[in-house]
C-alpha positions in Angstrom: -54.8 -16.4 38.6 -57.8 -18.3 37.5 -57.8 -22.3 39.3 -61.2 -22.8 37.2 -58.9 -23.6 34.0 -59.0 -26.9 33.4 -55.2 -28.0 33.1 -56.2 -31.5 31.5 -56.4 -30.4 28.3 -52.1 -29.8 28.3 -52.1 -33.1 29.6 -53.8 -34.9 27.0 -52.3 -33.1 24.3 -48.9 -34.6 25.4 -50.3 -37.8 25.8 -51.4 -37.8 22.3 -47.8 -36.4 21.2 -46.2 -38.8 22.8 -48.5 -42.1 21.4 -48.0 -40.6 17.9 -44.1 -40.0 18.5 -43.5 -43.7 20.1 -46.1 -45.3 16.5 -43.3 -43.0 14.2 -40.2 -44.1 16.0 -41.8 -47.9 16.0 -43.0 -47.7 12.3 -40.3 -45.7 10.9 -38.1 -48.3 8.2 -34.8 -48.7 8.8 -31.7 -51.0 8.2 -32.2 -54.5 10.2 -28.4 -54.2 10.9 -27.3 -54.4 14.6 -30.4 -55.5 16.0 -31.0 -55.8 19.2 -34.7 -56.3 20.3 -37.8 -57.1 18.0 -35.5 -56.1 15.1 -35.0 -53.0 16.3 -31.3 -51.5 17.2 -30.3 -50.6 20.4 -30.4 -46.9 19.7 -33.9 -46.7 18.5 -34.9 -48.9 21.6 -33.5 -46.3 23.6 -35.6 -43.6 21.8 -38.4 -45.5 21.7 -38.0 -46.6 25.7 -37.6 -42.2 26.0 -41.1 -41.6 24.9 -43.1 -44.1 26.3 -41.9 -43.5 29.9 -43.1 -39.6 28.8 -46.6 -41.4 28.2 -46.9 -43.2 31.2 -45.8 -39.9 33.0 -48.1 -37.9 30.9 -50.7 -40.3 31.4 -50.3 -40.5 35.4 -50.6 -36.5 35.7 -53.8 -36.3 33.8 -55.1 -39.2 36.4 -53.7 -37.4 39.2 -54.7 -33.9 38.3 -58.3 -34.6 38.0 -58.4 -34.8 41.9 -58.7 -31.5 43.7 -55.7 -31.5 45.9 -53.2 -32.4 42.9 -55.0 -29.8 40.3 -54.4 -27.2 43.6 -51.1 -28.4 43.7 -50.6 -28.1 39.7 -52.0 -24.4 39.8 -49.3 -23.4 42.7 -46.8 -24.6 39.8 -48.0 -21.8 37.5 -48.7 -19.3 40.0 -45.7 -16.8 39.5 -46.5 -15.2 36.1 -43.7 -14.0 34.6 -40.8 -16.6 35.9 -42.6 -19.5 34.9 -44.4 -18.2 31.5 -41.1 -16.0 30.6 -38.9 -19.4 31.3 -41.2 -21.3 29.3 -40.7 -18.7 26.3 -37.4 -18.9 26.4 -36.8 -22.4 26.6 -38.9 -22.6 23.3 -36.5 -20.2 22.0 -33.7 -21.7 23.0 -35.1 -25.5 22.1 -35.5 -24.0 18.6 -32.0 -22.7 18.0 -30.7 -25.9 19.1 -32.9 -28.0 16.7 -31.6 -25.4 14.0 -27.9 -26.5 14.7 -28.6 -29.7 15.0 -30.1 -29.7 11.3 -27.3 -28.6 9.9 -25.0 -30.5 11.8 -26.3 -33.6 11.5 -28.4 -33.5 8.0 -31.6 -34.4 7.2 -30.3 -37.2 5.2 -28.7 -39.2 7.9 -29.8 -42.3 10.2 -29.4 -40.8 13.5 -31.3 -37.3 12.4 -33.8 -39.3 11.4 -34.6 -41.3 14.2 -33.9 -38.1 16.4 -36.7 -36.2 14.7 -39.6 -37.7 16.3 -37.7 -36.7 19.6 -37.5 -33.3 18.2 -41.2 -33.0 17.4 -42.1 -34.2 21.0 -40.1 -31.7 22.5 -41.5 -29.1 20.9 -45.3 -30.1 21.2 -44.3 -30.1 25.3 -42.8 -26.3 25.3 -45.6 -25.1 22.8 -48.3 -26.2 24.6 -46.7 -25.6 27.8 -46.0 -21.7 26.7 -49.7 -21.8 25.3 -51.1 -23.7 28.6 -49.7 -20.6 30.6 -50.9 -17.8 28.4 -54.6 -19.6 29.0 -54.3 -19.8 32.9 -53.4 -16.1 33.2 -56.1 -14.9 30.8 -53.7 -14.6 27.9 -51.9 -11.4 29.8 -48.5 -12.6 29.7 -48.1 -12.3 26.2 -48.9 -8.8 26.9 -47.4 -8.0 30.0 -44.0 -9.4 28.3 -44.1 -7.4 25.3 -44.5 -4.2 27.1 -41.5 -5.4 29.5 -39.4 -6.4 26.0 -40.4 -2.7 24.5 -39.7 -1.1 27.6 -36.1 -3.0 28.2 -35.2 -2.8 24.4 -35.5 1.3 24.4 -33.5 1.8 27.6 -30.7 -1.1 26.0 -30.7 0.7 22.8 -30.6 3.6 24.2 -27.3 2.8 26.2 -25.7 0.6 23.4 -26.3 3.8 21.3 -24.5 5.7 23.9 -21.7 3.0 23.7 -21.5 2.7 20.2 -20.8 6.1 20.3 -18.1 6.3 22.5 -16.9 3.0 21.0 -16.2 5.4 17.2 -15.0 8.2 19.4 -12.6 5.5 20.8 -11.8 4.9 16.9 -10.6 8.1 16.0 -7.8 7.7 17.7 -4.7 6.4 16.5 -3.5 3.9 19.2 -7.1 2.5 19.4 -7.8 2.0 15.7 -4.6 0.8 15.0 -5.3 -2.3 17.8 -8.8 -2.4 16.2 -7.8 -3.4 12.8 -5.0 -5.7 14.0 -7.0 -7.6 16.1 -10.2 -7.9 13.0 -7.3 -8.4 10.1 -4.8 -10.7 12.0 -6.4 -13.5 12.0 -7.4 -14.1 8.8 -3.9 -12.9 7.2 -2.2 -15.0 9.6 -4.0 -18.4 10.0 -2.2 -19.9 7.2 1.1 -19.4 8.3 0.0 -21.2 11.2 -1.6 -24.2 9.4 1.0 -25.0 7.3 4.6 -25.1 7.8 5.4 -24.2 4.6 4.9 -20.9 2.3 2.2 -20.4 0.5 2.0 -18.3 -3.1 5.7 -18.3 -5.1 9.1 -16.5 -4.1 11.9 -19.2 -5.3 13.2 -16.1 -7.0 12.9 -13.4 -4.7 14.1 -16.2 -1.8 17.5 -16.5 -4.8 17.8 -13.0 -4.6 18.3 -12.8 -1.2 20.5 -15.5 -0.5 23.1 -14.1 -3.4 23.0 -11.0 -1.6 23.8 -12.6 1.5 26.6 -15.1 -0.1 28.1 -12.1 -2.0 28.5 -9.9 1.7 26.0 -7.7 0.8 27.2 -6.2 -2.6 25.1 -6.3 -5.2 25.3 -9.6 -7.3 25.4 -9.1 -11.3 23.6 -12.6 -12.0 21.0 -14.6 -10.4 21.3 -17.8 -11.4 18.8 -20.3 -12.9 15.5 -18.2 -13.0 15.1 -17.0 -16.8 15.8 -20.0 -17.4 20.0 -20.1 -17.2 20.3 -17.0 -14.9 19.2 -13.5 -15.3 20.7 -9.9 -14.5 20.4 -8.8 -11.2 18.3 -6.0 -12.4 15.3 -6.5 -10.2 14.9 -3.7 -7.3 16.2 -5.0 -4.5 15.2 -3.5 -1.5 13.5 -6.7 -0.5 16.0 -9.2 -1.4 18.2 -7.2 1.4 15.7 -6.9 3.7 15.5 -10.8 3.9 18.9 -11.3 3.8 19.9 -9.3 6.3 16.8 -10.7 8.4 17.8 -14.0 7.6 21.2 -13.6 8.3 21.0 -11.5 11.4 18.3 -13.8 13.3 19.0 -17.2 12.0 15.9 -17.6 10.5 15.0 -20.2 7.7 14.3 -18.7 4.1 11.3 -20.2 4.3 9.9 -19.1 7.9 10.9 -15.4 6.5 8.4 -15.9 3.5 5.8 -17.1 6.0 5.8 -14.7 8.1 7.3 -11.3 6.5 4.4 -11.3 3.8 1.5 -11.2 6.0 3.0 -8.8 8.4 3.8 -6.3 5.6 0.2 -7.0 4.5 -1.1 -5.9 8.0 1.2 -2.8 8.4 -0.4 -1.8 4.5 -3.8 -2.1 6.2 -3.1 0.2 9.2 -1.7 3.0 6.5 -4.8 2.4 4.2 -7.1 3.0 7.0 -4.9 6.6 7.4 -5.2 7.3 4.0 -8.8 6.4 3.5 -9.6 8.5 6.7 -7.8 11.3 5.9 -9.4 11.1 2.1 -12.7 11.0 2.8 -12.7 12.8 6.2 -14.2 9.6 8.0 -12.2 7.6 10.4 -15.3 4.9 9.5 -14.5 4.6 6.1 -10.8 4.4 6.7 -11.5 1.5 8.8 -14.5 -0.1 6.4 -12.2 0.4 3.3 -9.0 -1.3 5.8 -11.2 -4.5 6.8 -12.5 -4.9 3.0 -9.2 -4.8 1.9 -7.4 -7.2 5.0 -9.9 -9.9 3.7 -10.3 -9.7 -0.2 -9.0 -13.5 -1.2 -7.0 -11.6 -4.2 -5.3 -9.4 -2.6 -4.2 -11.9 -0.1 -2.9 -14.1 -3.2 -1.0 -11.2 -4.6 0.2 -9.5 -1.2 -0.2 -12.0 1.7 1.6 -15.0 0.5 5.1 -14.9 -0.5 5.4 -12.7 -3.0 4.1 -10.4 -0.7 7.7 -10.0 0.9 8.1 -7.8 -2.1 4.8 -6.5 -3.3 3.7 -6.0 0.1 6.8 -4.2 1.4 6.3 -1.9 -1.5 2.3 -0.8 -0.7 3.6 -0.2 2.8 6.1 2.2 1.1 3.6 3.5 -1.2 0.4 4.1 1.4 3.5 5.7 3.8 4.6 8.0 0.5 0.8 9.3 -0.3 0.1 9.8 3.3 3.0 11.9 3.7 2.8 13.6 -0.1 -0.9 14.4 1.2 1.1 16.4 4.3 3.3 17.9 2.0 0.8 19.8 0.3 -0.9 21.0 3.1 2.2 22.6 4.9 4.4 23.1 2.3 7.4 22.1 4.3 10.7 20.6 2.7 12.0 18.3 5.3 7.7 16.9 4.5 8.5 17.1 0.9 11.8 15.4 1.2 10.2 12.6 3.0 7.7 11.9 0.2 10.3 11.9 -2.4 12.0 9.4 0.1 8.7 6.8 0.5 8.7 7.1 -3.6 12.5 5.7 -3.9 11.9 3.1 -1.3 9.0 1.6 -3.5 11.0 2.0 -6.6 13.7 0.2 -5.0 10.9 -2.3 -4.0 8.8 -2.8 -7.1 8.7 -0.9 -10.2 5.3 -2.0 -10.7 4.4 0.2 -7.1 6.2 2.8 -8.1 4.2 3.5 -10.7 1.3 3.4 -9.1 2.4 5.8 -6.8 3.2 8.2 -9.9 -0.1 7.7 -11.1 -1.8 8.8 -7.6 0.1 11.9 -7.9 -1.0 12.8 -11.5 -4.6 11.8 -10.5 -4.4 14.1 -7.6 -3.4 17.1 -9.5 -5.6 16.5 -12.5 -8.8 15.7 -10.3 -8.4 18.2 -7.6 -9.0 21.9 -8.1 -5.8 23.8 -10.1 -3.2 24.0 -6.9 0.8 25.5 -8.8 1.5 24.0 -4.5 0.3 20.5 -5.4 1.7 20.3 -9.1 5.0 21.6 -7.9 5.5 18.9 -4.7 4.2 16.4 -7.3 6.7 16.9 -9.2 9.7 17.5 -6.9 8.4 14.3 -5.0 8.9 12.0 -8.0 12.5 13.9 -9.3 13.3 13.5 -5.6 12.9 9.9 -5.4 14.7 9.3 -8.9 17.5 11.3 -6.9 17.1 9.0 -3.8 17.0 5.7 -5.6 20.1 6.3 -8.3 23.0 4.9 -6.9 20.6 1.7 -7.8 19.5 2.3 -10.8 23.0 4.0 -12.0 24.5 0.9 -11.4 22.2 -1.4 -13.1 22.5 0.6 -16.4 26.1 1.1 -16.4 26.0 -2.6 -16.1 23.3 -3.9 -18.4 22.1 -0.8 -20.1 18.2 0.3 -20.3 18.0 -2.6 -22.5 16.7 -4.6 -19.0 14.1 -1.8 -17.8 12.3 -1.9 -21.4 12.3 -5.4 -21.5 10.9 -5.3 -18.3 8.2 -2.6 -19.0 7.2 -4.7 -22.4 6.3 -7.8 -20.4 3.0 -9.0 -18.6 0.8 -6.8 -21.0 3.1 -3.6 -19.4 2.7 -1.8 -23.2 -0.6 -2.9 -23.9 -2.1 0.7 -23.5 0.8 2.0 -26.1 -1.5 -1.0 -28.5 -4.7 1.2 -27.4 -3.1 4.8 -28.1 -2.1 4.0 -31.7 -5.3 2.2 -32.4 -4.0 -1.4 -32.9 -5.8 -3.3 -30.0 -9.4 -2.1 -28.9 -10.3 -0.6 -25.5 -13.2 -2.1 -24.2 -12.0 -5.8 -24.1 -9.1 -4.3 -22.3 -11.5 -2.5 -19.7 -13.3 -5.9 -19.5 -10.3 -7.9 -18.2 -8.8 -5.3 -16.0 -12.5 -5.2 -14.0 -12.5 -9.2 -13.3 -10.8 -9.1 -10.1 -13.3 -6.3 -8.8 -16.3 -8.3 -10.1 -15.2 -11.5 -8.8 -16.8 -10.0 -5.5 -20.0 -8.9 -6.3 -20.9 -7.5 -3.4 -17.8 -5.2 -3.3 -18.5 -4.6 -6.8 -21.8 -3.0 -6.5 -21.3 -1.0 -3.1 -17.7 0.7 -5.2 -20.2 1.2 -8.3 -23.0 3.0 -5.7 -19.8 4.7 -4.1 -18.3 6.2 -7.4 -22.1 7.4 -8.9 -22.5 9.1 -4.7 -18.7 10.9 -5.3 -19.2 11.8 -8.8 -22.8 13.6 -7.6 -20.9 15.3 -5.2 -18.4 16.6 -7.4 -15.6 14.5 -6.2 -14.1 12.8 -9.2 -10.5 11.9 -8.0 -11.3 8.2 -7.1 -13.4 7.3 -9.9 -10.6 9.2 -12.2 -7.7 7.2 -10.7 -9.9 3.6 -11.4 -10.1 4.7 -15.1 -6.6 5.2 -15.1 -5.4 2.0 -13.4 -7.9 0.0 -16.3 -6.4 1.9 -18.9 -2.8 2.0 -18.0 -1.7 -0.8 -15.8 -1.8 -4.5 -16.6 -1.4 -5.2 -13.0 -4.4 -3.2 -11.8 -6.9 -5.4 -10.4 -5.3 -5.6 -6.7 -5.3 -1.7 -6.8 -9.0 -1.9 -8.4 -10.2 -3.7 -5.4 -8.6 -1.3 -2.8 -10.1 1.4 -5.2 -13.5 -0.4 -4.8 -12.9 -0.7 -0.9 -12.9 3.1 -0.6 -16.1 3.6 -2.5 -17.6 0.9 -0.6 -16.4 2.8 2.5 -18.2 5.5 1.7 -21.4 4.2 0.8 -22.0 2.0 3.8 -21.2 4.6 6.2 -23.6 6.7 4.3 -26.4 3.8 4.5 -25.3 3.3 8.5 -25.7 6.8 9.3 -29.4 6.6 6.9 -30.5 4.3 10.1 -31.6 7.8 11.5 -34.9 7.9 9.7 -35.1 11.7 10.2 -32.1 12.9 9.3 -28.4 11.4 8.9 -26.7 11.5 12.4 -23.3 12.7 12.4 -22.4 9.4 15.0 -23.6 5.8 14.3 -26.3 4.2 16.1 -26.8 0.6 17.2 -28.5 -0.1 13.9 -26.1 1.6 11.9 -23.2 -0.5 13.6 -25.4 -3.6 13.3 -26.0 -2.8 9.0 -22.1 -2.5 9.2 -21.4 -6.0 10.6 -24.1 -7.4 8.6 -22.8 -6.1 5.5 -19.3 -6.8 5.9 -19.6 -10.4 7.2 -21.6 -10.7 4.1 -19.3 -9.5 1.7 -16.1 -11.1 3.6 -17.3 -14.6 4.4 -17.1 -16.0 1.1 -13.6 -14.2 1.0 -12.6 -15.5 3.9 -13.5 -19.4 3.1 -11.3 -18.9 0.3 -8.2 -17.8 2.0 -8.6 -21.0 3.7 -8.9 -22.8 1.2 -5.2 -21.7 -0.5 -2.8 -24.4 0.4 1.4 -24.6 0.5 2.9 -24.7 -2.9 4.8 -27.8 -2.0 5.2 -29.8 1.0 7.9 -32.4 3.6 8.2 -34.9 0.9 8.9 -32.1 -1.8 11.3 -30.7 0.5 13.5 -34.2 1.2 13.2 -34.9 -2.5 15.1 -31.5 -4.0 17.7 -32.0 -0.9 18.7 -35.5 -2.2 18.5 -34.4 -5.9 21.2 -31.4 -4.6 23.3 -33.7 -3.3 23.1 -36.9 -6.0 22.9 -34.7 -9.1 25.6 -32.3 -10.1 25.0 -28.3 -10.6 25.3 -28.4 -14.1 22.6 -30.4 -14.7 19.6 -28.9 -16.8 16.3 -30.4 -15.2 12.2 -31.1 -17.2 9.7 -31.0 -14.6 6.4 -32.6 -16.0 3.2 -31.7 -13.7 2.3 -29.3 -10.8 3.3 -29.3 -7.4 0.5 -28.7 -4.3 -0.6 -25.3 -5.1 -2.6 -26.4 -8.4 -0.6 -24.1 -11.1 2.7 -23.8 -12.7 3.0 -20.8 -10.3 4.2 -23.3 -7.4 6.6 -24.9 -9.4 8.2 -21.4 -9.9 9.7 -22.6 -6.2 11.6 -25.7 -8.5 14.7 -23.7 -8.9 15.7 -22.2 -5.5 14.9 -25.7 -4.5 16.9 -27.6 -6.7 19.9 -25.2 -7.5 19.8 -26.6 -10.9 18.6 -24.4 -14.6 15.0 -25.7 -15.7 14.5 -26.5 -18.8 11.1 -24.6 -19.1 10.2 -21.8 -16.8 10.2 -18.1 -17.6 10.3 -16.8 -13.8 12.4 -14.0 -14.2 12.3 -13.7 -18.0 10.6 -10.4 -17.9 14.6 -9.0 -17.7 16.0 -10.9 -20.1 12.9 -10.7 -22.7 11.7 -14.5 -22.3 8.1 -14.7 -21.3 6.9 -15.4 -24.4 8.2 -18.9 -23.4 5.5 -19.0 -20.3 3.5 -20.9 -22.7 5.9 -23.6 -23.5 5.3 -25.6 -19.9 1.4 -25.7 -20.4 2.5 -27.6 -23.6 4.7 -30.2 -20.8 1.9 -30.6 -18.8 -0.7 -31.3 -21.8 1.6 -34.2 -22.2 1.4 -35.0 -18.8 -2.4 -35.6 -18.9 -2.3 -37.5 -22.2 0.6 -39.8 -20.1 2.6 -39.5 -23.4 6.5 -39.9 -23.3 6.4 -39.4 -27.2 4.5 -36.2 -26.7 7.0 -34.9 -24.6 10.3 -36.0 -26.4 8.6 -34.3 -29.5 8.2 -31.2 -27.2 11.8 -31.7 -26.4 12.9 -31.9 -30.0 10.5 -29.2 -31.0 12.3 -26.3 -28.7 15.6 -27.9 -28.7 15.8 -28.5 -24.8 18.5 -30.5 -23.1 17.4 -31.7 -20.1 19.9 -34.1 -18.6 17.4 -34.6 -15.4 14.0 -35.3 -15.3 11.0 -35.4 -12.7 7.8 -37.1 -13.2 5.2 -38.0 -10.8 4.9 -41.7 -9.3 1.0 -41.3 -10.0 2.1 -40.9 -13.5 2.9 -44.8 -13.9 2.2 -45.1 -17.8 3.8 -42.1 -18.5 6.6 -43.6 -16.6 6.6 -46.6 -18.0 6.9 -45.2 -21.2 10.1 -43.6 -20.5 11.5 -47.3 -19.5 10.6 -48.3 -22.6 12.3 -45.1 -24.5 15.7 -46.7 -23.1 17.3 -42.9 -23.1 16.5 -42.3 -19.4 17.7 -43.9 -16.1 15.6 -44.2 -13.0 17.7 -42.9 -10.5 14.9 -42.6 -7.3 11.5 -43.6 -6.8 10.2 -42.4 -3.3 6.5 -43.0 -4.4 6.0 -39.2 -5.2 8.4 -38.5 -7.1 10.5 -40.3 -9.9 13.8 -39.0 -10.9 15.5 -40.1 -14.5 19.3 -39.3 -15.4 19.5 -38.8 -19.0 21.8 -41.9 -20.4 24.8 -41.2 -22.2 25.1 -42.3 -26.0 
């Protein structure tokens, strides 16, 4: 180390920086509130005092270091090239990181940050000047030595990391570690809201009422479901999910609301694990499997449909659907009667949970037969799986047909736009608007949609038409295809991401992941899933403790024969949250088509929107005209206490008696004429 270098320049730079910082702090305009000394606040006075002390310290050192004794001492401090210089370098890096975090937390517009900024500036100058002085003291050799050492360490580290990544990839090819990995990754985002809130997200009032009716009927299939429809509907809905809920709540003494909170995300978590095995089998890549399963687990739209309250039926159906497809693939390969029967059993279980998912099951079987090379065994297995499923589920559907005829199934088929594709085939309605609507769900996440399109192109170029053909079949034939298109998009995105990650070996595509490839995958998954996770975190329960207390009061003080009209929306911010009210109140709603697909009343769903218009107008005359127009006969009226104008007009009408006012809801009873 050369001791001829003059250290005084280092102190002089910091003296100037300290002086500038003190002036900056003193001259920055601010509010005159809370003066402490010379119209400065205590906070600003402390900051100025710190910079003045630093200034005095550097001035003293600058004077002392000009003497030979102190100059030699200072030179000894800088004698260790690597340790001190490296400490300075990493200190600067950490300082910059802390600065960026502070800027993010405090924000550039806050008063405290405006006062702290000069201090941060001074710290930056001190650390930077020290680093530069270290380089100068050592004839600029430290930077070269550090770079050589870093490159050497990085090269060795990358080699070790590549080996570790390959070991981890091989480990995740085993079923046990793969399942544990997916649970660790997906469970937090699926269960976080279940633990954050004491009430369920989404809606499952009808499903909960079905389970309650089964339990009350000694686990025999009831004939009707009260309240919903409105006014009651035939119990023709696939009952397996309701039976499982009734049995679990009865045996383990679990409340229906707690069951709904935790069962739906649990079923969906199991579905993501099964999805991993199915995708891994289809693509012959475990990596594609866990990429697709993670994308599925973090999809906010799939979360809304599958992991909130309604998932107690839908996710259970999805579990049986995915398990059935896995067994079907095994049955095609091994052609065993036992495997074939098991495949048919899973098709029956899917059908007994949700008719829509049974339709998707059948569609996947059909497309697999059409897209794959012709195989008599595949066609035979698909047909026998369908027939076995229909046979295994016949005790239920035969009972339903005996009770209600085929009309209930025809009504359900014609609801929710399910029969739209028949209008397309007949030429009554256009195809492309329907396809555009079908793609909305997938396009809601542009990153996933872009990767999915690239994946489809890659598959087509490689002669694999199964996934693109299945996606088109879903868009064309199913009205509730959004959830399944996202799952297909996740597979397609997984295929292309897997190929891109392995292309990080510049000379050739490696069979094993490199650390660079893994980093690329993690970065892509973070970008795709971060916004989705935020959307999941913003989901709130459909109702709260105040709603529950109010509905308990109504049940105890209003006759069960009453008919209610609720004017508003529950906490979930949509009419879907209000779906809970018939179950919670144990009353028939005047408006509400939930469950109406089984009796052909789904066309009445727009009337609830009309009632909301009246609420927004705060107009009783609007609401009264709507009641008369639709020939409604409510005897109980529920409004929000915040709708003061509407409530005052109801009082002025002299038609309703205010029964209860709890600060949130107002309960009105119709006066007898």
